[in-house]
N, C-alpha and C positions, 0 to 999 in steps of 0.2 A: 285134715289135721297135718298130713305130711307137708302140704304146701305151706301152711303157716310156719312149720318148723324150718322149712327150707328158707323162707323169707327171713326168719330170725337168725339163722346161721349165716346167711349172706350179710345181714346187717352187722353181725359180730365180726365177720371178715372185713367189712368196710371200715369199721372202727379200728381194728387192729392195724390194717394197712395204712389208714390215715395217720396213726401214731408213729408208724415206722418210716413211711416214705415222705420225703420233702416234696412240697408242691401240691399235696392233697390235704384238704381240710374238711372236717365234718363238724358242724356246730354242736350236735348232741345225739342222743340215742334215737329221738324221734326223727331227726333228719336222716340218720343211717337207715332206719326202717323205710322211710319214704324213698331213699336212694335205692334200696334193695327192690322195692316194688317197681320203681321207674325203670331200673335196669332190666328186670325180668319182662316188663311190658315192651320195652324197646327191643329186647332180644326176640320176643314173640312176633312183633309186627313190623319193625323197621329193618332189622337185620336180614330177613329173607329178601326184602326188596333190594337192599344194598348188595347182597351177594348176587342176585340176579343181574342187576345193572353193571356190576363190575366183574362178571364172569370171565371175560377175556383176560383181564389183568390177573385174576386169580389163577387161571390156567397157565398163563405164561410164567408166573412166579412160583408155580407148583404149590399153590395154597398159602404161601407166605403173606399174600395180600390180606388174608383173613385177620392177621394181627392188626393191620391198619383199620379194617372195618371195626374190630373190637375197640380200638382206641377212639374211633369216631363215635361209637355208642357211649363210651365213658364221657367224652367231651360234651356230647349232647345231653347226657344226664346232668353234667355239671352246669349246663346252661338252664336246664328245666327246674332243678331243685335249688331253692335259695340258700339252704344251709350246707351245701356241698360245693366246693370249689376245686377246680383242677387248673394248675398254673400253665400247663403247656402240653404239647403233643407227646413228648417223650415221657412225661410224668403219667399221662393217660395210658400210654403203651405199656409201661412197666406195671402200672396199677392193674390193667386188664389181664396181663399175663399172671401176675401173682394172685389176683382174685380168682382166676380160673383154677389155679393150683389149690388154693385154700378151699374153694367150694367143692372141688372133687374130693379132697381129703375129708372135709366135714360131712359131705353127703354120703360118703362111704360108711359113716357111722350109723346112718339111717337105714341102710340095707338090711333086710331081714335074711336070716339064715334059712334057706329052703330045706335043709336037712332036719332042722328042729320042728318044722311044721308037720312032718309025717308022723 
């Protein structure tokens, strides 16, 4: 159930960011849900490979190259999902940073209070 809620919250963040940022377009709510699923799958399977292959660049830049990897994941999702379009690299970079911030804020709402479980 939590995974389904996380996908819906990510889709909500995608819709909000598409309305705010220029260069990012989402066709509708179903496209946003598909984008959320594709981004989560790409983060699970493709991102670790990209991190492994670009490890020297990540070490040299003290981890800042991970922003580039996140932007590449967003660009790849834009190519895979037909209702989601990203105009360029810098739009994808800004979108990925803001999506991470929105997701962490929204996912903090799903955290259970461990004190109330006792």
